[in-house]
C-alpha positions in Angstrom: -11.0 28.1 -50.7 -8.8 25.6 -50.4 -5.7 28.9 -49.6 -8.3 29.8 -46.9 -8.1 26.1 -45.8 -5.1 25.7 -45.8 -4.7 29.0 -43.7 -6.4 28.4 -41.5 -4.5 24.7 -40.8 -0.4 25.7 -40.6 -0.9 27.5 -37.8 -2.8 24.5 -36.0 0.2 22.0 -37.2 3.2 24.9 -36.4 1.5 24.6 -32.8 1.7 21.0 -32.0 4.9 20.5 -34.0 5.7 22.6 -30.6 4.8 19.9 -28.6 6.3 18.6 -26.1 6.8 14.8 -26.5 5.4 13.8 -23.1 6.4 10.1 -23.6 10.3 11.2 -24.6 10.3 12.9 -21.4 8.6 10.5 -19.0 11.6 8.4 -21.0 14.5 10.9 -20.2 13.2 10.7 -16.3 13.3 7.2 -16.3 17.4 7.1 -17.8 17.8 9.8 -15.9 16.3 7.6 -12.4 18.2 3.8 -13.9 21.1 5.7 -13.9 21.7 7.3 -10.1 21.3 4.4 -8.9 23.2 2.5 -11.3 25.6 4.8 -10.6 25.1 4.1 -6.6 25.7 0.9 -8.1 29.8 1.5 -9.2 30.2 3.4 -6.3 29.7 0.6 -4.2 26.4 -0.2 -2.7 26.3 -3.4 -4.3 23.0 -4.8 -1.3 20.2 -7.2 -3.2 17.8 -4.0 -2.8 19.3 -2.1 -4.3 20.7 -3.8 -7.6 16.6 -5.9 -7.5 15.8 -2.4 -8.2 18.3 -1.3 -10.3 17.2 -4.3 -12.6 12.9 -3.4 -11.6 14.0 0.6 -12.7 15.7 -1.1 -15.5 12.9 -2.7 -16.9 10.9 0.2 -17.1 13.2 2.6 -19.1 13.2 -0.2 -21.8 9.8 -0.4 -22.0 8.9 3.6 -21.7 12.6 4.0 -24.5 11.5 1.5 -27.2 9.8 4.1 -29.1 13.4 6.2 -29.1 15.9 3.4 -29.5 16.2 4.1 -33.8 16.4 8.1 -32.8 19.2 9.9 -33.7 21.7 12.4 -31.2 20.6 15.6 -33.2 17.0 14.0 -32.9 16.5 13.5 -28.9 18.7 16.4 -29.0 15.9 19.2 -29.8 13.5 16.6 -27.9 15.2 17.1 -24.6 15.4 21.2 -24.6 11.1 20.3 -25.2 11.4 18.4 -21.5 12.9 21.1 -19.3 
């Protein structure tokens, strides 16, 4: 009976491991949005509205991405592939 339960639960575990991490994907999207805006600032677009928006986006990004700060590059690349 124990073997049957193990065999029954194993596919469920595999399926749940393959689902994408929506919060991580949100973190990637917010980071990309911030990077684009930051690049425009570095290219000379430094009006007050743009800078305020960049500061706001940075705070949002930090909040959304706080669970992934200690993640290594290999793990990030693996999760990034799931977001596409």
